[in-house]
DORO-392130 format. One record per residue (C-alpha): residue number from 1; chain; x negated, z negated, y. Coordinates in Angstrom, 2 decimals. Layout:
<NUM, "A", <X, Z, Y>>
...
//
This chain:
<1, "A", <19.34, 32.21, 6.05>>
<2, "A", <19.17, 29.52, 3.85>>
<3, "A", <19.65, 26.04, 5.56>>
<4, "A", <17.67, 22.88, 3.87>>
<5, "A", <20.14, 20.51, 2.78>>
<6, "A", <19.57, 16.85, 1.27>>
<7, "A", <20.05, 16.37, -2.35>>
<8, "A", <23.51, 15.50, -3.13>>
<9, "A", <24.53, 12.48, -5.35>>
<10, "A", <25.58, 14.82, -8.26>>
<11, "A", <22.68, 16.29, -8.33>>
<12, "A", <20.18, 13.49, -9.52>>
<13, "A", <18.70, 12.82, -12.83>>
<14, "A", <19.84, 9.53, -14.12>>
<15, "A", <16.24, 8.98, -16.35>>
<16, "A", <14.39, 9.10, -12.87>>
<17, "A", <17.05, 6.90, -11.14>>
<18, "A", <17.33, 3.95, -14.04>>
<19, "A", <13.19, 4.04, -14.15>>
<20, "A", <12.92, 3.66, -10.58>>
<21, "A", <15.34, 0.63, -10.54>>
<22, "A", <13.18, -1.01, -12.95>>
<23, "A", <10.14, -0.53, -10.79>>
<24, "A", <12.07, -1.93, -8.07>>
<25, "A", <12.03, -5.17, -10.40>>
<26, "A", <8.26, -4.93, -11.57>>
<27, "A", <8.04, -4.40, -8.14>>
<28, "A", <10.03, -7.61, -6.47>>
<29, "A", <7.92, -9.87, -9.15>>
<30, "A", <4.61, -8.70, -8.57>>
<31, "A", <5.30, -8.99, -4.24>>
<32, "A", <6.70, -12.43, -4.65>>
<33, "A", <3.53, -14.41, -3.86>>
<34, "A", <2.40, -12.57, -1.36>>
<35, "A", <6.07, -13.25, 0.28>>
<36, "A", <5.97, -16.96, -1.18>>
<37, "A", <2.33, -18.37, -0.71>>
<38, "A", <-1.50, -17.90, 0.54>>
<39, "A", <-3.64, -16.38, -1.75>>
<40, "A", <-6.78, -19.17, -1.71>>
<41, "A", <-10.15, -16.67, -1.74>>
<42, "A", <-11.93, -19.76, -3.88>>
<43, "A", <-9.51, -20.24, -6.24>>
<44, "A", <-7.99, -18.30, -9.18>>
<45, "A", <-3.96, -18.46, -8.55>>
<46, "A", <-3.16, -20.20, -12.05>>
<47, "A", <-5.65, -23.04, -10.61>>
<48, "A", <-3.63, -23.58, -7.31>>
<49, "A", <-0.60, -24.17, -9.80>>
<50, "A", <-1.41, -25.44, -12.72>>
<51, "A", <2.50, -26.54, -14.11>>
<52, "A", <2.81, -24.86, -17.97>>
<53, "A", <6.08, -23.22, -16.42>>
<54, "A", <4.11, -21.76, -13.63>>
<55, "A", <0.84, -20.80, -16.64>>
<56, "A", <3.26, -18.73, -18.76>>
<57, "A", <4.57, -16.97, -15.30>>
<58, "A", <1.44, -16.04, -14.37>>
<59, "A", <0.53, -14.61, -17.33>>
<60, "A", <3.53, -12.95, -18.18>>
<61, "A", <3.38, -11.29, -14.89>>
<62, "A", <-0.45, -10.80, -14.88>>
<63, "A", <0.40, -8.74, -18.27>>
<64, "A", <3.50, -6.98, -18.23>>
<65, "A", <4.33, -6.59, -14.95>>
<66, "A", <0.72, -6.30, -12.79>>
<67, "A", <0.25, -2.61, -12.19>>
<68, "A", <2.79, -0.82, -13.75>>
<69, "A", <5.64, -1.04, -11.81>>
<70, "A", <3.65, 0.27, -8.78>>
<71, "A", <2.20, 2.74, -10.94>>
<72, "A", <5.64, 3.63, -12.26>>
<73, "A", <6.75, 3.81, -8.94>>
<74, "A", <4.44, 6.18, -7.78>>
<75, "A", <4.53, 8.29, -11.06>>
<76, "A", <8.31, 9.13, -9.83>>
<77, "A", <6.99, 9.99, -6.39>>
<78, "A", <5.06, 12.40, -8.45>>
<79, "A", <8.17, 13.74, -10.11>>
<80, "A", <10.49, 13.90, -6.79>>
<81, "A", <7.71, 15.76, -4.92>>
<82, "A", <7.69, 18.26, -7.49>>
<83, "A", <11.52, 18.64, -8.36>>
<84, "A", <12.18, 18.38, -3.97>>
<85, "A", <9.52, 21.28, -3.68>>
<86, "A", <11.77, 23.43, -6.56>>
<87, "A", <14.77, 22.64, -4.68>>
<88, "A", <13.75, 23.17, -1.50>>
<89, "A", <11.82, 26.52, -2.22>>
<90, "A", <14.53, 28.43, -3.67>>
<91, "A", <16.08, 30.93, -1.36>>
<92, "A", <12.57, 32.08, -0.61>>
<93, "A", <12.40, 29.81, 2.43>>
<94, "A", <9.26, 27.75, 3.29>>
<95, "A", <9.58, 24.12, 2.37>>
<96, "A", <6.29, 22.26, 5.01>>
<97, "A", <9.21, 22.26, 7.43>>
<98, "A", <11.61, 19.63, 5.87>>
<99, "A", <9.28, 18.39, 3.73>>
<100, "A", <6.60, 17.05, 7.01>>
<101, "A", <9.67, 15.69, 8.18>>
<102, "A", <10.78, 13.29, 5.50>>
<103, "A", <7.00, 12.05, 5.18>>
<104, "A", <6.91, 11.95, 9.13>>
<105, "A", <10.16, 9.58, 8.71>>
<106, "A", <8.49, 7.87, 5.93>>
<107, "A", <5.70, 6.85, 7.96>>
<108, "A", <7.72, 5.58, 11.12>>
<109, "A", <9.64, 3.28, 8.07>>
<110, "A", <6.87, 2.10, 7.11>>
<111, "A", <5.16, 1.06, 10.57>>
<112, "A", <7.89, -0.01, 11.29>>
<113, "A", <7.92, -2.74, 7.99>>
<114, "A", <4.40, -3.42, 7.84>>
<115, "A", <4.42, -4.81, 12.03>>
<116, "A", <7.51, -6.22, 12.45>>
<117, "A", <8.87, -7.31, 8.69>>
<118, "A", <6.15, -7.51, 5.98>>
<119, "A", <2.31, -7.55, 5.73>>
<120, "A", <2.34, -5.76, 1.99>>
<121, "A", <3.75, -2.94, 2.99>>
<122, "A", <3.57, 0.34, 0.79>>
<123, "A", <5.40, 2.83, 2.73>>
<124, "A", <2.32, 4.31, 4.55>>
<125, "A", <0.37, 4.65, 1.29>>
<126, "A", <3.60, 6.64, -0.34>>
<127, "A", <2.92, 9.01, 3.02>>
<128, "A", <-0.79, 9.63, 2.38>>
<129, "A", <0.36, 9.97, -1.61>>
<130, "A", <3.08, 12.89, -0.22>>
<131, "A", <0.62, 14.32, 1.79>>
<132, "A", <-1.89, 14.90, -1.34>>
<133, "A", <0.12, 16.18, -3.46>>
<134, "A", <1.20, 18.75, -0.75>>
<135, "A", <-1.84, 19.70, -0.71>>
<136, "A", <-2.46, 20.19, -4.34>>
<137, "A", <0.75, 21.70, -5.12>>
<138, "A", <-0.30, 25.21, -6.08>>
<139, "A", <-3.08, 23.93, -8.47>>
<140, "A", <-3.27, 24.85, -11.76>>
<141, "A", <-1.46, 22.05, -14.52>>
<142, "A", <-4.56, 21.18, -16.34>>
<143, "A", <-6.85, 20.48, -12.66>>
<144, "A", <-3.81, 18.18, -11.73>>
<145, "A", <-5.06, 16.09, -14.72>>
<146, "A", <-8.19, 16.13, -14.53>>
<147, "A", <-7.68, 15.16, -10.36>>
<148, "A", <-5.87, 12.14, -12.20>>
<149, "A", <-8.96, 11.27, -13.81>>
<150, "A", <-11.15, 11.19, -11.46>>
<151, "A", <-9.03, 8.78, -8.71>>
<152, "A", <-8.94, 6.38, -12.21>>
<153, "A", <-12.36, 6.46, -11.65>>
<154, "A", <-12.37, 5.47, -8.26>>
<155, "A", <-11.89, 1.70, -8.05>>
<156, "A", <-13.89, 1.24, -11.22>>
<157, "A", <-16.57, 3.31, -9.46>>
<158, "A", <-16.43, 1.65, -6.39>>
<159, "A", <-16.89, -1.95, -7.79>>
<160, "A", <-20.16, -1.10, -9.53>>
<161, "A", <-21.26, 0.07, -6.14>>
<162, "A", <-20.13, -2.94, -5.05>>
<163, "A", <-21.78, -5.01, -7.31>>
<164, "A", <-25.33, -3.15, -6.90>>
<165, "A", <-25.57, -3.43, -2.98>>
<166, "A", <-23.70, -6.23, -2.15>>
<167, "A", <-26.16, -9.50, -1.67>>
<168, "A", <-25.40, -13.28, -1.23>>
<169, "A", <-25.00, -12.66, 2.54>>
<170, "A", <-22.62, -10.11, 1.94>>
<171, "A", <-20.28, -12.23, -0.27>>
<172, "A", <-20.16, -15.38, 1.81>>
<173, "A", <-19.60, -13.14, 5.00>>
<174, "A", <-16.70, -11.95, 3.08>>
<175, "A", <-15.42, -15.40, 1.50>>
<176, "A", <-15.66, -16.49, 5.16>>
<177, "A", <-13.18, -13.38, 6.44>>
<178, "A", <-11.13, -14.34, 3.40>>
<179, "A", <-10.53, -17.98, 4.70>>
<180, "A", <-10.06, -16.92, 7.95>>
<181, "A", <-7.52, -14.78, 7.26>>
<182, "A", <-5.49, -17.35, 4.69>>
<183, "A", <-5.95, -19.37, 7.46>>
<184, "A", <-4.00, -17.37, 9.92>>
<185, "A", <-1.61, -16.73, 6.96>>
<186, "A", <-0.72, -20.50, 6.48>>
<187, "A", <-0.18, -20.78, 10.50>>
<188, "A", <1.33, -17.86, 10.99>>
<189, "A", <3.81, -17.89, 7.78>>
<190, "A", <4.06, -21.65, 6.99>>
<191, "A", <4.40, -22.65, 10.68>>
<192, "A", <4.17, -20.04, 13.42>>
<193, "A", <6.96, -18.57, 15.53>>
<194, "A", <7.65, -13.82, 14.85>>
<195, "A", <5.21, -13.85, 16.93>>
<196, "A", <2.58, -15.58, 15.39>>
<197, "A", <3.41, -13.80, 11.79>>
<198, "A", <3.10, -10.01, 14.36>>
<199, "A", <0.39, -11.00, 15.41>>
<200, "A", <-1.12, -11.75, 11.80>>
<201, "A", <0.59, -8.61, 10.57>>
<202, "A", <-1.22, -6.97, 12.96>>
<203, "A", <-4.69, -8.80, 11.62>>
<204, "A", <-3.98, -8.01, 7.73>>
<205, "A", <-3.61, -4.21, 9.10>>
<206, "A", <-6.56, -4.03, 10.42>>
<207, "A", <-8.57, -5.76, 7.76>>
<208, "A", <-7.53, -3.71, 5.38>>
<209, "A", <-7.85, 0.13, 6.92>>
<210, "A", <-11.17, -0.87, 8.46>>
<211, "A", <-12.32, -1.64, 4.67>>
<212, "A", <-13.82, 1.42, 3.25>>
<213, "A", <-13.15, -0.49, -0.53>>
<214, "A", <-9.74, -0.16, -0.09>>
<215, "A", <-10.15, 3.32, -0.84>>
<216, "A", <-9.92, 1.94, -4.31>>
<217, "A", <-6.53, 1.26, -4.95>>
<218, "A", <-5.08, 4.53, -2.97>>
<219, "A", <-7.14, 6.25, -6.00>>
<220, "A", <-4.80, 3.65, -8.63>>
<221, "A", <-1.79, 5.08, -6.59>>
<222, "A", <-3.36, 8.84, -6.87>>
<223, "A", <-3.90, 9.03, -10.30>>
<224, "A", <0.25, 7.76, -11.40>>
<225, "A", <1.61, 10.69, -8.28>>
<226, "A", <-0.73, 13.36, -10.38>>
<227, "A", <0.43, 12.05, -13.78>>
<228, "A", <4.04, 12.39, -12.26>>
<229, "A", <3.36, 15.72, -10.34>>
<230, "A", <2.15, 16.97, -14.33>>
<231, "A", <5.16, 15.42, -15.66>>
<232, "A", <7.70, 16.93, -13.34>>
<233, "A", <6.37, 20.29, -13.46>>
<234, "A", <6.46, 20.19, -17.37>>
<235, "A", <10.36, 18.66, -17.40>>
<236, "A", <9.19, 15.29, -19.58>>
<237, "A", <11.88, 13.19, -17.42>>
<238, "A", <14.57, 15.55, -16.36>>
<239, "A", <14.78, 17.54, -20.12>>
<240, "A", <13.45, 14.73, -22.46>>
<241, "A", <15.73, 15.86, -25.57>>
<242, "A", <13.14, 18.91, -25.82>>
<243, "A", <9.86, 16.76, -25.94>>
<244, "A", <10.53, 13.75, -28.05>>
<245, "A", <7.95, 14.93, -30.57>>
<246, "A", <5.77, 14.28, -28.18>>
<247, "A", <6.93, 11.33, -26.38>>
<248, "A", <6.16, 9.84, -29.79>>
<249, "A", <2.87, 10.91, -29.81>>
<250, "A", <2.14, 9.53, -26.41>>
<251, "A", <3.63, 6.44, -26.89>>
<252, "A", <1.96, 5.16, -29.98>>
<253, "A", <-1.40, 6.30, -27.88>>
<254, "A", <-0.78, 4.67, -24.06>>
<255, "A", <0.25, 1.80, -25.99>>
<256, "A", <-3.06, 1.39, -28.10>>
<257, "A", <-4.91, 1.83, -25.27>>
<258, "A", <-3.09, -0.15, -23.08>>
<259, "A", <-3.21, -3.19, -25.95>>
<260, "A", <-7.66, -2.39, -26.23>>
<261, "A", <-7.60, -2.34, -22.42>>
<262, "A", <-5.21, -5.56, -21.56>>
<263, "A", <-6.76, -7.70, -25.32>>
<264, "A", <-10.35, -6.38, -23.20>>
<265, "A", <-9.70, -7.81, -19.93>>
<266, "A", <-8.28, -11.34, -21.44>>
<267, "A", <-11.38, -11.94, -23.29>>
<268, "A", <-13.77, -10.95, -20.49>>
<269, "A", <-11.53, -12.63, -17.87>>
<270, "A", <-12.47, -16.31, -18.56>>
<271, "A", <-16.31, -15.67, -17.11>>
<272, "A", <-15.25, -13.43, -14.05>>
<273, "A", <-14.77, -15.63, -10.88>>
<274, "A", <-14.11, -14.30, -6.96>>
<275, "A", <-16.90, -13.62, -4.74>>
<276, "A", <-19.69, -13.96, -7.33>>
<277, "A", <-21.72, -10.75, -7.84>>
<278, "A", <-22.18, -10.27, -11.48>>
<279, "A", <-21.13, -7.02, -14.29>>
<280, "A", <-17.87, -8.40, -15.06>>
<281, "A", <-15.93, -7.32, -12.13>>
<282, "A", <-16.33, -3.15, -12.33>>
<283, "A", <-16.02, -3.56, -16.09>>
<284, "A", <-12.72, -5.61, -16.08>>
<285, "A", <-11.82, -2.96, -12.83>>
<286, "A", <-12.70, -0.18, -14.82>>
<287, "A", <-9.98, -2.08, -17.81>>
<288, "A", <-7.43, -2.54, -15.28>>
<289, "A", <-7.10, 0.43, -13.85>>
<290, "A", <-7.10, 2.29, -18.12>>
<291, "A", <-4.50, -0.19, -18.58>>
<292, "A", <-2.31, 0.20, -16.08>>
<293, "A", <-1.16, 3.56, -16.29>>
<294, "A", <-1.58, 3.77, -20.08>>
<295, "A", <1.41, 0.78, -20.42>>
<296, "A", <3.07, 2.56, -17.41>>
<297, "A", <3.49, 5.88, -19.85>>
<298, "A", <4.16, 3.21, -22.43>>
<299, "A", <7.87, 1.86, -20.65>>
<300, "A", <8.48, 5.16, -20.03>>
<301, "A", <8.29, 7.18, -22.89>>
<302, "A", <9.88, 4.39, -25.00>>
<303, "A", <12.43, 3.66, -22.78>>
<304, "A", <12.94, 8.13, -22.84>>
<305, "A", <12.55, 7.73, -26.96>>
<306, "A", <15.96, 4.72, -26.45>>
<307, "A", <17.74, 6.81, -24.05>>
<308, "A", <17.84, 10.02, -25.65>>
<309, "A", <18.30, 8.25, -29.75>>
<310, "A", <21.66, 6.77, -27.76>>
<311, "A", <20.21, 3.39, -28.32>>
<312, "A", <19.72, 2.13, -24.80>>
<313, "A", <22.33, -1.37, -23.71>>
<314, "A", <25.28, 0.19, -21.83>>
<315, "A", <23.95, -2.42, -18.65>>
<316, "A", <20.88, -0.44, -18.90>>
<317, "A", <22.50, 2.33, -16.88>>
<318, "A", <23.89, 0.09, -14.27>>
<319, "A", <19.76, -0.60, -12.48>>
<320, "A", <20.58, 3.61, -11.69>>
<321, "A", <22.48, 1.45, -8.62>>
<322, "A", <19.69, 0.29, -7.24>>
<323, "A", <17.08, 3.04, -8.32>>
<324, "A", <19.67, 5.76, -6.37>>
<325, "A", <19.02, 3.27, -2.82>>
<326, "A", <15.03, 2.37, -2.83>>
<327, "A", <14.36, 2.24, 0.30>>
<328, "A", <17.05, 0.14, 1.62>>
<329, "A", <16.64, -1.70, -1.31>>
<330, "A", <12.70, -2.21, -0.74>>
<331, "A", <12.45, -2.58, 2.70>>
<332, "A", <15.79, -5.45, 2.35>>
<333, "A", <14.14, -7.63, -0.68>>
<334, "A", <11.35, -8.16, 1.51>>
<335, "A", <14.18, -9.30, 4.70>>
<336, "A", <15.40, -11.50, 2.15>>
<337, "A", <12.20, -13.01, 1.20>>
<338, "A", <10.59, -13.84, 4.31>>
<339, "A", <14.08, -15.49, 5.57>>
<340, "A", <13.96, -17.24, 2.58>>
<341, "A", <10.16, -18.32, 3.37>>
<342, "A", <8.68, -17.92, 6.25>>
<343, "A", <9.01, -20.90, 8.78>>
<344, "A", <11.15, -18.13, 11.14>>
<345, "A", <13.66, -18.91, 8.38>>
<346, "A", <14.02, -21.46, 5.93>>
<347, "A", <10.38, -22.18, 5.85>>
<348, "A", <9.63, -22.19, 1.93>>
<349, "A", <5.91, -20.73, 2.41>>
<350, "A", <4.16, -22.30, -0.06>>
<351, "A", <6.32, -25.21, -1.32>>
<352, "A", <7.34, -22.10, -4.86>>
<353, "A", <5.20, -21.91, -7.31>>
<354, "A", <5.36, -18.97, -9.50>>
<355, "A", <8.10, -20.00, -12.03>>
<356, "A", <9.75, -20.58, -8.78>>
<357, "A", <9.47, -17.25, -7.30>>
<358, "A", <10.21, -15.12, -10.53>>
<359, "A", <14.05, -17.42, -10.53>>
<360, "A", <13.97, -15.67, -7.14>>
<361, "A", <13.19, -11.97, -7.86>>
<362, "A", <15.72, -12.27, -10.61>>
<363, "A", <18.32, -13.00, -8.76>>
<364, "A", <17.79, -10.94, -5.57>>
<365, "A", <17.40, -8.67, -7.90>>
<366, "A", <20.67, -8.89, -9.55>>
<367, "A", <22.47, -9.32, -6.58>>
<368, "A", <21.15, -5.65, -4.92>>
<369, "A", <22.44, -3.98, -8.15>>
<370, "A", <25.64, -5.36, -7.41>>
<371, "A", <26.14, -5.15, -4.62>>
<372, "A", <24.17, -1.22, -5.09>>
<373, "A", <26.92, -0.62, -7.07>>
<374, "A", <29.59, -1.64, -4.60>>
<375, "A", <28.13, 0.09, -1.65>>
<376, "A", <27.48, 3.82, -4.40>>
<377, "A", <31.31, 3.19, -5.19>>
<378, "A", <32.43, 4.01, -1.36>>
<379, "A", <29.29, 6.42, 0.19>>
<380, "A", <26.84, 8.92, -0.77>>
<381, "A", <23.75, 6.77, -0.11>>
<382, "A", <22.29, 4.32, 1.11>>
<383, "A", <22.25, 3.44, 4.89>>
<384, "A", <18.66, 3.98, 4.99>>
<385, "A", <18.71, 6.74, 2.93>>
<386, "A", <21.45, 8.37, 5.06>>
<387, "A", <18.87, 7.75, 7.70>>
<388, "A", <15.77, 9.22, 6.35>>
<389, "A", <18.08, 12.76, 4.83>>
<390, "A", <19.18, 12.74, 8.83>>
<391, "A", <15.43, 12.64, 9.86>>
<392, "A", <14.58, 14.94, 7.73>>
<393, "A", <17.27, 18.15, 7.63>>
<394, "A", <18.05, 17.61, 11.25>>
<395, "A", <21.86, 16.34, 10.66>>
<396, "A", <23.79, 13.89, 9.20>>
<397, "A", <25.09, 14.50, 5.55>>
<398, "A", <28.31, 13.39, 5.23>>
<399, "A", <28.53, 9.70, 3.84>>
<400, "A", <32.09, 9.63, 2.16>>
<401, "A", <31.27, 9.69, -2.18>>
<402, "A", <31.88, 13.20, -3.86>>
<403, "A", <34.51, 13.14, -5.87>>
<404, "A", <33.61, 12.38, -9.37>>
<405, "A", <32.76, 15.72, -11.56>>
<406, "A", <34.01, 16.18, -14.97>>
<407, "A", <30.20, 16.60, -16.20>>
<408, "A", <30.03, 12.60, -15.12>>
<409, "A", <28.33, 12.33, -12.37>>
<410, "A", <27.96, 8.91, -11.92>>
<411, "A", <25.37, 6.69, -12.48>>
<412, "A", <27.46, 4.32, -14.37>>
<413, "A", <28.45, 6.84, -17.36>>
<414, "A", <26.48, 9.93, -17.10>>
<415, "A", <24.94, 12.03, -19.83>>
<416, "A", <20.95, 11.40, -20.00>>
<417, "A", <19.92, 14.58, -17.82>>
<418, "A", <22.95, 14.86, -15.87>>
<419, "A", <23.09, 16.43, -12.38>>
//
């Protein structure tokens, strides 16, 4: 009988780890406002932070980061799902047991993270994506693309329905609810105890999961996970050298689509106001959901073209260290940031604007890359990744670093598609 075992470091694809490492930085940049200050429901972020340096950071984050890196992470999740099921199925054994244990362990990590550490957890969403992908694992490729297109449309459709059925009374109640949540966050994170912060996190989770409109965001994540599943089946990232002509066409098409959508959003955004009934909201939602995967795909295809042409700077491969420890680094980002900003730590909540938050994100991520490299020169897995594998496979994998192979398995010198 073939026993399921965790993936060894030498079997990894460097391209996936580098992209995953880059996604961790982008996600930290976009999470920083939720860590560091309260979003007031009647104001836009550039009204809360009016200085030019904060405005510059808001502009850069909005057009180059927002939606692109969580979509990249879900895209890579879809690829990883495909590769894992393919590997677990070798030898004729069903992958269902270890895969479901893997999702169960991730759900436990997500619940701990969401309740005890930070309200903005995304791990529980990835559990949902993992189960969705399990249901479509035998669906033909063309229908995977159809499903991806359908899920892209969920948010614009939801926004259009909201615009059609919302009354001024509904909007007033929604605005009042958001104001209550904002005050609760202020009291808990800026001045409260750990118990106050935990109560605020539980309230936030309840409001989120009891709101049917939140499913629209899950559709956004599902669309890019499905695209990743398709790309994983076709081998676009695991053997990019064989797909360079296609990657060039994809880069041109996705970049043009993304730029057109972003330009249209920029024009329309000036007339958008929160909690106001307007046709602008569903149009902006449609454009956002179009540019989000388009620019992400442009990032990926551009990266692969540069990598296969040997034009990436040497330091880019260092991002693979962070990308090989995504769960450890993601959760540690939450621990570090809540310690910096919450009253239970250093108490900088509502005192650091977007530009300062970006500088903190760069500092944290730089340390994580260095620390991840130090750790992975000594151990085969990140600490939480090791625990995750132990829970998945029912036995503790060996932590000692495997010897380097002649093919160059380590992420600081391996060929792009080496495994």
